[in-house]
C-alpha positions in Angstrom: -43.2 -63.6 -49.7 -46.1 -64.6 -47.4 -44.8 -68.2 -47.3 -41.3 -66.9 -46.5 -42.7 -64.9 -43.7 -44.3 -68.0 -42.2 -41.0 -70.0 -42.4 -39.0 -67.5 -40.2 -37.2 -69.0 -37.2 -38.9 -67.5 -34.1 -36.7 -66.7 -31.2 -39.1 -64.8 -28.9 -41.7 -62.1 -28.5 -41.9 -58.4 -27.8 -42.7 -57.7 -24.2 -42.3 -54.0 -23.8 -42.1 -50.9 -26.0 -41.0 -47.6 -24.4 -40.4 -45.0 -27.0 -37.6 -46.3 -29.2 -36.6 -48.9 -26.7 -38.0 -52.4 -27.4 -37.4 -55.5 -25.2 -37.8 -59.0 -26.6 -38.2 -62.1 -24.3 -36.3 -65.0 -26.0 -37.2 -68.6 -25.9 -35.0 -71.5 -24.9 -33.9 -72.2 -28.5 -32.3 -68.8 -29.1 -28.9 -69.2 -27.5 -27.0 -71.0 -30.2 -24.1 -69.6 -32.3 -25.8 -70.5 -35.6 -29.0 -72.1 -36.7 -29.9 -74.3 -39.7 -33.6 -74.0 -40.5 -35.5 -75.0 -43.7 -32.2 -75.3 -45.6 -31.1 -71.8 -44.6 -28.2 -70.9 -42.2 -28.9 -68.1 -39.7 -26.4 -66.5 -37.4 -27.1 -66.6 -33.6 -28.1 -63.6 -31.6 -25.6 -61.4 -29.8 -24.9 -57.7 -29.1 -24.5 -55.9 -32.5 -26.4 -58.5 -34.5 -29.7 -58.0 -36.3 -33.1 -59.6 -35.8 -36.6 -59.1 -37.3 -40.0 -58.4 -35.6 -43.0 -59.6 -37.6 -45.9 -57.2 -37.7 -48.4 -58.2 -40.3 -46.8 -58.1 -43.8 -43.8 -56.1 -42.5 -40.6 -57.4 -41.0 -39.2 -54.6 -38.7 -35.4 -54.8 -38.6 -33.7 -54.2 -35.2 -30.2 -54.2 -33.9 -29.4 -55.8 -30.5 -27.9 -53.2 -28.2 -27.7 -55.2 -25.0 -29.0 -58.4 -23.4 -29.7 -59.3 -19.8 -31.4 -61.8 -17.5 -34.4 -61.4 -15.3 -35.1 -63.5 -12.2 -38.7 -64.9 -12.5 -38.7 -65.9 -8.8 -37.6 -62.4 -7.7 -35.8 -64.1 -4.8 -32.5 -62.4 -4.0 -32.0 -64.6 -1.0 -31.8 -67.7 -3.1 -28.3 -68.0 -4.8 -28.7 -71.3 -6.7 -28.8 -71.1 -10.5 -31.5 -72.8 -12.5 -32.2 -72.5 -16.2 -35.9 -72.2 -15.5 -35.4 -69.5 -13.0 -34.0 -66.8 -15.5 -35.4 -65.2 -18.7 -33.1 -63.9 -21.4 -34.2 -60.5 -22.6 -32.8 -58.5 -25.6 -32.9 -54.7 -25.8 -33.1 -53.7 -29.4 -33.1 -50.5 -31.5 -35.3 -50.0 -34.6 -33.5 -49.6 -37.9 -35.9 -50.0 -40.7 -38.3 -52.6 -42.3 -38.8 -55.1 -45.1 -41.9 -55.0 -47.1 -42.3 -57.3 -50.2 -38.5 -58.0 -49.9 -37.6 -54.4 -50.2 -35.7 -52.9 -47.3 -36.1 -49.2 -46.3 -34.2 -47.4 -43.5 -36.2 -45.3 -41.1 -38.8 -45.9 -38.4 -42.2 -46.0 -40.2 -43.9 -48.4 -37.9 -43.5 -49.8 -34.4 -43.8 -53.4 -33.2 -46.6 -54.4 -30.9 -46.6 -56.4 -27.7 -46.4 -60.2 -28.4 -45.1 -59.7 -32.0 -42.8 -62.5 -32.9 -39.0 -61.9 -33.0 -37.3 -63.8 -35.8 -33.8 -64.5 -37.1 -32.8 -62.8 -40.3 -31.2 -64.7 -43.2 -27.7 -63.8 -44.4 -29.2 -62.3 -47.6 -31.5 -60.1 -45.5 -28.6 -58.9 -43.3 -26.5 -58.2 -46.4 -29.3 -56.1 -47.8 -29.4 -54.1 -44.5 -25.7 -53.6 -44.5 -25.3 -52.9 -48.2 -28.4 -50.9 -48.7 -26.4 -47.8 -49.8 -24.2 -49.8 -52.3 -26.7 -52.4 -53.5 -28.5 -49.8 -55.6 -25.3 -48.8 -57.4 -23.4 -50.7 -60.1 -20.2 -48.8 -59.2 -18.9 -50.5 -56.1 -15.5 -51.2 -54.5 -14.8 -53.9 -51.9 -13.3 -52.8 -48.6 -13.6 -55.7 -46.2 -16.1 -57.8 -44.2 -18.6 -57.0 -41.4 -17.2 -58.0 -38.0 -20.5 -59.5 -36.7 -21.7 -61.4 -39.7 -18.5 -61.8 -41.8 -20.3 -60.6 -44.8 -18.5 -58.7 -47.6 -18.9 -55.0 -47.5 -18.8 -52.8 -50.7 -19.1 -49.1 -51.0 -20.6 -47.1 -53.9 -17.5 -45.2 -55.0 -19.5 -42.6 -57.0 -21.1 -41.4 -53.7 -18.0 -41.6 -51.5 -15.3 -39.8 -53.4 -17.3 -36.7 -54.0 -17.4 -36.0 -50.3 -14.9 -35.0 -47.6 -13.5 -38.1 -45.9 -12.0 -38.5 -42.4 -9.9 -41.6 -41.4 -8.9 -41.6 -37.7 -7.1 -44.1 -35.5 -4.2 -44.6 -33.2 -0.8 -45.8 -34.4 -1.1 -49.5 -35.4 -4.9 -49.4 -35.7 -4.9 -49.9 -39.5 -5.6 -46.3 -40.5 -2.9 -46.1 -43.2 -4.1 -49.4 -44.6 -7.7 -48.2 -44.8 -6.6 -45.0 -46.7 -4.5 -47.1 -49.1 -7.2 -49.7 -49.5 -9.8 -47.1 -50.5 -7.7 -45.5 -53.2 -6.0 -48.7 -54.4 -9.4 -50.3 -55.1 -10.5 -47.1 -56.9 -7.3 -46.8 -59.0 -7.5 -50.6 -59.8 -10.8 -49.9 -61.6 -9.1 -47.5 -64.1 -9.5 -48.7 -67.7 -12.1 -51.4 -67.1 -14.7 -49.5 -65.1 -13.2 -46.0 -65.1 -11.8 -44.3 -68.2 -8.1 -44.3 -68.6 -6.4 -41.5 -66.7 -9.8 -40.6 -65.3 -10.5 -38.9 -68.7 -8.0 -36.2 -67.5 -10.9 -34.8 -65.5 -9.7 -35.6 -62.0 -6.4 -35.3 -60.2 -5.4 -36.9 -56.9 -2.6 -35.3 -54.8 -1.3 -37.2 -51.7 0.5 -35.2 -49.0 2.7 -37.7 -47.3 4.6 -36.4 -44.2 6.3 -39.7 -43.5 7.1 -41.2 -46.9 4.7 -44.1 -46.5 3.3 -44.0 -50.0 6.3 -43.3 -52.2 7.3 -46.9 -52.8 6.6 -48.2 -56.3 3.2 -49.9 -56.6 1.6 -48.3 -53.6 -1.8 -46.8 -54.5 -1.1 -47.0 -58.2 1.6 -47.9 -60.7 0.8 -44.7 -62.6 1.9 -42.0 -60.2 4.3 -39.1 -60.0 6.4 -39.1 -56.8 8.0 -35.9 -55.5 10.6 -36.5 -52.8 11.0 -33.0 -51.5 14.1 -32.4 -49.3 15.6 -29.5 -47.4 18.9 -31.4 -47.1 20.1 -31.1 -50.7 19.6 -28.9 -53.8 19.5 -31.9 -56.1 16.2 -33.4 -54.9 12.7 -33.2 -56.5 11.1 -29.8 -56.7 7.5 -28.6 -56.5 6.5 -26.7 -59.6 4.9 -23.3 -58.9 4.0 -20.8 -61.5 5.7 -17.4 -61.3 2.3 -15.7 -61.0 1.6 -17.9 -57.9 4.9 -17.4 -56.3 4.8 -13.5 -56.6 1.3 -13.4 -55.3 1.2 -11.5 -52.0 -0.8 -14.3 -50.3 1.8 -16.9 -51.4 4.7 -14.8 -50.1 2.8 -14.2 -46.8 2.4 -18.0 -46.5 6.1 -18.8 -47.2 7.4 -16.1 -44.9 4.7 -15.8 -42.3 4.1 -12.1 -42.9 1.7 -10.5 -40.5 -1.4 -8.9 -42.0 -1.3 -5.3 -40.7 2.4 -4.3 -41.1 4.4 -6.9 -43.0 1.9 -7.8 -45.8 1.5 -4.2 -46.9 5.3 -3.9 -46.9 5.5 -7.0 -49.1 2.8 -5.6 -51.4 4.7 -2.3 -51.8 8.1 -4.0 -52.6 6.6 -6.4 -55.1 4.4 -3.8 -56.7 7.4 -1.5 -57.3 9.9 -4.0 -58.6 7.9 -6.8 -60.3 7.1 -6.7 -64.0 3.5 -8.0 -64.1 3.7 -8.9 -67.8 6.2 -11.7 -67.3 6.2 -12.0 -63.4 9.9 -11.3 -63.1 12.2 -8.6 -61.7 14.4 -7.4 -64.6 18.1 -6.7 -64.4 17.6 -3.0 -65.2 15.0 -2.7 -62.3 17.4 -4.2 -59.8 20.2 -1.9 -60.9 18.0 1.2 -60.8 16.6 0.0 -57.4 20.1 -0.4 -55.9 21.1 3.0 -57.3 18.1 4.6 -55.7 19.0 2.8 -52.4 22.5 4.2 -52.6 21.2 7.7 -53.1 18.6 7.5 -50.3 21.2 6.2 -47.8 23.6 9.1 -48.2 21.2 11.9 -49.1 18.7 11.3 -46.2 21.6 10.0 -44.0 19.2 9.2 -41.2 19.4 5.5 -40.4 22.2 3.2 -39.2 20.7 0.1 -40.7 20.3 1.1 -44.4 23.8 0.7 -45.6 24.0 -2.8 -44.1 20.8 -3.7 -46.1 22.4 -2.5 -49.3 25.6 -4.5 -48.7 23.5 -7.6 -48.0 21.9 -7.1 -51.4 25.3 -6.7 -53.1 26.5 -9.9 -51.4 23.5 -11.8 -52.9 24.7 -10.7 -56.3 28.3 -11.5 -55.6 29.3 -7.9 -56.1 32.9 -7.6 -54.8 33.8 -4.1 -53.6 37.5 -4.9 -53.6 37.5 -5.3 -57.4 38.5 -2.2 -59.4 35.6 -1.6 -61.7 36.2 0.6 -64.7 33.8 3.1 -66.3 33.1 3.6 -70.0 36.1 5.9 -70.2 38.4 3.4 -68.7 38.9 5.2 -65.3 38.6 3.4 -62.0 35.2 3.8 -60.3 35.2 4.9 -56.7 33.1 2.6 -54.5 34.7 3.5 -51.1 31.4 5.0 -49.8 30.0 1.4 -49.5 32.5 1.0 -46.6 31.2 3.9 -44.5 30.5 3.7 -40.8 27.7 5.1 -38.7 28.5 7.7 -36.1 25.8 7.5 -33.4 26.9 10.7 -31.6 26.7 12.9 -34.8 23.8 10.8 -36.2 25.5 10.5 -39.6 27.6 8.2 -41.8 31.3 9.0 -42.1 34.2 7.7 -44.1 38.0 7.9 -43.4 39.7 8.6 -46.8 43.4 9.3 -47.1 43.6 10.2 -43.4 40.7 12.6 -43.6 37.1 12.0 -42.3 34.2 12.7 -44.7 31.0 13.5 -42.8 28.0 12.8 -45.1 25.8 15.4 -43.4 28.1 17.9 -45.1 28.2 16.3 -48.6 26.2 18.1 -51.3 23.4 16.5 -53.3 25.4 16.9 -56.5 28.3 14.9 -55.2 25.9 12.1 -53.9 24.3 12.0 -57.4 27.8 11.7 -59.1 28.7 8.8 -56.7 25.4 7.1 -57.5 26.2 7.2 -61.2 29.6 5.7 -60.5 28.0 2.9 -58.4 25.4 2.2 -61.2 28.2 2.1 -63.8 29.9 -0.6 -61.8 26.6 -2.6 -61.6 26.2 -2.3 -65.4 29.5 -4.0 -66.2 29.2 -7.3 -68.1 30.2 -9.6 -65.3 27.9 -8.0 -62.7 24.9 -7.9 -65.1 25.4 -11.6 -65.9 25.3 -12.4 -62.2 22.1 -10.4 -61.7 20.5 -12.2 -64.7 21.2 -15.6 -63.1 19.8 -14.7 -59.7 17.1 -17.0 -58.3 13.6 -15.6 -57.6 14.2 -15.7 -53.8 17.4 -13.7 -54.2 15.6 -11.1 -56.4 12.9 -11.0 -53.7 15.5 -10.4 -51.0 17.1 -7.6 -53.0 13.6 -6.0 -53.7 12.6 -6.0 -50.0 16.0 -4.7 -48.8 15.8 -1.9 -51.3 12.2 -1.1 -50.5 13.0 -1.1 -46.8 15.8 1.4 -47.4 13.3 3.6 -49.2 10.8 3.3 -46.3 13.4 4.0 -43.6 14.8 7.0 -45.5 11.4 8.6 -45.7 10.2 7.5 -42.3 7.5 5.2 -43.7 8.4 2.1 -41.7 9.7 1.0 -38.3 12.8 -1.2 -38.7 11.9 -3.3 -35.6 8.5 -4.1 -37.2 9.8 -5.2 -40.6 13.1 -6.8 -39.6 11.5 -10.1 -38.4 10.1 -10.8 -41.9 13.4 -9.8 -43.5 15.1 -12.4 -41.2 12.5 -15.0 -42.1 13.2 -14.4 -45.8 16.9 -15.0 -45.2 16.3 -18.2 -43.2 13.6 -19.7 -45.4 14.9 -18.9 -48.8 17.3 -21.7 -48.6 14.6 -24.4 -48.1 12.4 -22.7 -50.7 15.2 -22.9 -53.3 15.7 -26.6 -52.4 12.0 -27.6 -52.7 10.3 -25.2 -55.1 10.9 -24.7 -58.9 9.3 -21.5 -60.2 8.3 -22.3 -63.8 5.5 -22.1 -66.3 6.2 -25.6 -67.5 3.7 -28.3 -66.6 4.9 -31.4 -64.7 4.0 -35.0 -65.3 0.4 -35.4 -66.3 -0.3 -38.6 -64.2 -3.6 -38.4 -62.4 -1.9 -39.3 -59.1 0.9 -37.3 -57.4 2.5 -38.3 -54.1 4.4 -35.5 -52.4 6.7 -36.7 -49.7 7.9 -34.3 -46.9 9.8 -37.0 -45.0 13.2 -35.3 -45.7 12.0 -31.7 -45.0 12.6 -29.6 -42.0 9.8 -28.4 -39.7 9.5 -25.0 -41.4 9.0 -26.7 -44.8 6.5 -29.1 -43.3 4.4 -26.1 -42.1 4.6 -23.9 -45.1 4.6 -26.2 -48.1 1.3 -28.0 -47.4 -0.5 -24.7 -47.1 1.1 -23.5 -50.3 0.2 -26.7 -52.1 -3.4 -26.6 -50.9 -3.9 -23.0 -51.7 -2.4 -23.3 -55.2 -4.5 -26.4 -56.0 -7.7 -24.8 -54.6 -7.4 -21.4 -56.2 -6.4 -22.8 -59.5 -9.3 -25.2 -59.5 -11.8 -22.7 -58.2 -10.9 -20.2 -60.9 -11.6 -22.6 -63.7 -14.6 -21.7 -65.8 -17.1 -24.1 -64.3 -20.5 -22.4 -64.4 -23.1 -24.5 -62.6 -21.8 -28.0 -63.5 -18.6 -29.5 -62.1 -16.5 -30.5 -65.0 -13.4 -31.6 -63.2 -12.4 -32.6 -59.6 -9.4 -32.4 -57.3 -8.9 -34.9 -54.5 -6.4 -33.7 -51.9 -5.4 -36.5 -49.5 -3.5 -35.5 -46.3 -1.9 -38.3 -44.2 -1.0 -37.3 -40.7 -3.2 -34.3 -41.1 -2.7 -33.1 -37.5 0.7 -31.8 -38.7 -0.9 -29.0 -40.7 -4.5 -28.7 -39.3 -3.6 -28.4 -35.6 -5.6 -25.8 -33.7 -3.3 -26.2 -30.6 0.1 -25.6 -32.1 2.4 -23.5 -29.9 5.2 -23.3 -32.4 3.7 -20.4 -34.3 2.0 -17.1 -33.8 -1.8 -16.9 -33.2 -2.2 -14.7 -36.3 -0.4 -17.2 -38.5 -2.3 -20.2 -37.1 -5.6 -18.5 -37.6 -4.7 -17.8 -41.3 -3.6 -21.4 -41.8 -6.9 -22.8 -40.4 -9.0 -20.2 -42.3 -7.6 -21.5 -45.6 -8.4 -25.1 -44.8 -11.8 -24.2 -43.3 -12.7 -22.4 -46.5 -11.7 -25.4 -48.5 -13.7 -27.8 -46.5 -16.8 -25.5 -46.3 -16.8 -24.3 -49.9 -14.7 -26.9 -51.8 -17.5 -29.3 -52.6 -19.2 -26.7 -54.7 -16.2 -26.6 -57.0 -15.4 -30.3 -57.0 -12.5 -30.0 -54.5 -12.5 -32.8 -51.9 -10.3 -33.5 -48.9 -9.4 -36.9 -47.4 -7.8 -36.5 -43.9 -6.1 -39.2 -42.0 -4.8 -38.6 -38.5 -4.0 -40.4 -35.3 -4.9 -37.4 -33.2 -8.3 -36.0 -34.3 -8.5 -33.8 -31.2 -5.5 -31.9 -32.5 -7.4 -30.9 -35.7 -9.8 -27.9 -35.7 -13.3 -29.1 -34.6 -14.7 -26.9 -37.4 -12.8 -29.0 -40.0 -13.7 -32.4 -38.4 -17.4 -31.5 -38.1 -17.5 -30.5 -41.8 -16.3 -34.0 -43.0 -19.1 -36.1 -44.6 -17.9 -39.6 -44.1 -15.8 -41.2 -41.4 -13.7 -44.3 -41.0 -12.9 -44.6 -37.3 -10.3 -47.1 -36.0 -9.2 -47.6 -32.4 -8.9 -44.4 -30.4 -8.2 -44.5 -26.6 -7.3 -40.9 -25.8 -10.1 -39.2 -23.9 -9.7 -35.9 -25.9 -9.9 -37.9 -29.2 -13.0 -39.7 -28.1 -14.7 -36.5 -26.9 -13.9 -34.9 -30.3 -15.5 -37.8 -32.1 -18.6 -37.7 -29.8 -19.0 -33.9 -30.3 -18.5 -33.8 -34.1 -19.7 -37.0 -35.6 -23.4 -36.8 -35.3 -24.2 -40.0 -37.3 -22.4 -42.2 -34.7 -24.7 -43.9 -32.2 -23.8 -44.6 -28.6 -23.2 -48.3 -29.0 -20.8 -47.8 -31.9 -19.0 -45.0 -30.0 -18.4 -47.2 -27.0 -16.7 -49.8 -29.1 -14.1 -47.4 -30.5 -11.5 -48.0 -27.7 -11.7 -51.8 -28.0 -11.4 -52.1 -31.8 -8.7 -54.5 -32.9 -6.2 -53.7 -35.7 -7.9 -53.4 -39.0 -11.4 -53.0 -37.5 -13.2 -49.7 -38.1 -16.6 -48.1 -37.8 -17.7 -46.4 -40.9 -20.4 -43.8 -40.7 -21.6 -40.6 -42.5 -23.8 -39.3 -45.2 -23.6 -42.3 -47.6 -24.1 -44.8 -44.8 -27.6 -45.2 -43.4 -26.2 -46.5 -40.1 -22.8 -47.1 -38.6 -21.1 -50.3 -39.8 -18.4 -52.2 -37.9 -16.1 -53.8 -40.5 -12.7 -55.5 -40.7 -10.8 -53.8 -43.5 -9.0 -56.2 -45.8 -5.2 -56.0 -45.3 -3.3 -55.1 -48.5 -0.4 -57.3 -49.5 3.1 -56.2 -48.3 4.1 -55.2 -51.9 1.3 -52.5 -52.1 0.8 -51.6 -48.4 2.1 -48.3 -46.9 5.5 -48.6 -45.3 4.4 -47.9 -41.8 5.4 -51.2 -40.0 7.4 -51.3 -36.8 11.1 -52.0 -36.9 11.9 -55.8 -37.1 14.2 -56.1 -34.0 14.8 -59.8 -34.6 16.3 -59.0 -38.0 18.3 -56.0 -36.6 19.6 -57.5 -33.4 19.9 -61.3 -33.8 22.0 -63.7 -35.9 18.8 -65.5 -37.1 18.7 -64.2 -40.7 
């Protein structure tokens, strides 16, 4: 080691030390692109490269931050250039030091004036760049360092148990980096990692643009769900009945407000739902509709209640024009369902055989008899069969309509406050039925699931990611994992600004706050339970700063927007000023990686995946589309 220290190629000497700022005066033989010395090749010195400073038996490692010339003559009036007139000075920052060939990060000793500055060998530079991974036998290759063209590997057992952020403008290589990380990981299955990850881990990719659905991307062993709000025959997301009927789930799907609409939901579900099998029975629907009928005409105090009842009957397919027969064979009278509201008299009325029936004069006994006739019609075989085959969303709509009739009849609710959520239930039930399957059956047991939202409308793209995240997180958190994490979930969100935006104007503040609270809880608490997020986005400034700051490791591609750069500066504490200034000028595929598992920021060129396994995010080929050159 002492002999090696003596054989270093000297390029200059330390001339000033001001705090952490060290200046090195270089000699005339320091300005080449590469050096061949004692059989060893050294890279030349430039901004971003690494040099050593010899102090005794220590070699202090520094990174070149900038270089400049000083005029020895100090003669501003003389404009002629002469090599002997100028001195080349390097300004370097301290990183760590070698002692007995072992490299350690951190500033434990400072150089002294006149200490010799030397070139580092490629092996020494590799040790500096790969310090975090060189101590691990579990590594994956991601690319090469831009300055030194050395291969860069990452210790996967230290990366994938953290929250990861991948940021970069369109075309910067962001999607390739995300795919590269997980493709390399999944390629290790069966020879370095147990088959199917020992059924201990599951990976879920939320794909807004359908970039990862093509066969072979990420892994050959994956389940792909192409959700669509355009057709009822597409793939469906499996949700357990207990999850669907949970008040928080219903609040997510239908954007129910916390103070008025959620308690209303809670009351409707609590009354109608059978908690033993998480279903609303046919008998419960019939008795609920019968109660609604009675409340409408007995209390006779609201113009909207009969309309709500008829909407429920339409969901069943109950046709009032059909002559239903009772047990004794007589026709059942359902004419009351066609009553009108008289606003002047504040009562329902019905014209029957030329005479008007005013319901504020009808006795309780008559109303009860008509209720029994109505329920008899509902209990006929055809109607019962239709009720039995109702979807969960239609049962929910009948339950909330019936419960709202009850609340309005007894003055327990304001129609204007509850009607918006009733309207949302009507509007969103269609996309929910097209994208969600409520079942206890388990889906495919592959460790990787890609969920594409490419063919979903904007409502589905807002609601479904939150529902998926909450179901995954709650289910995993509630597993019996005492103090040791026995399984993990890795939730990967591409184009994460679509769901994590803190600046969206398309939704209410209350709903936006709830959505962000869910993800902020996941990113703050998820690591304790083995639940990890990977977020990729072209607009980090759109994402909540709380979420970005809680990420552990960052892969930062080219960003040029001022707001994005400011967000990175304010939230990524491990990024130094030199690296931060390079972000706007990074070329496609280049990225700066920094975070808890990296001792210092690294500028790397991520290896491009082959076309067969790379995400489908390329631009349109206009030559192919527009010209005859095929």
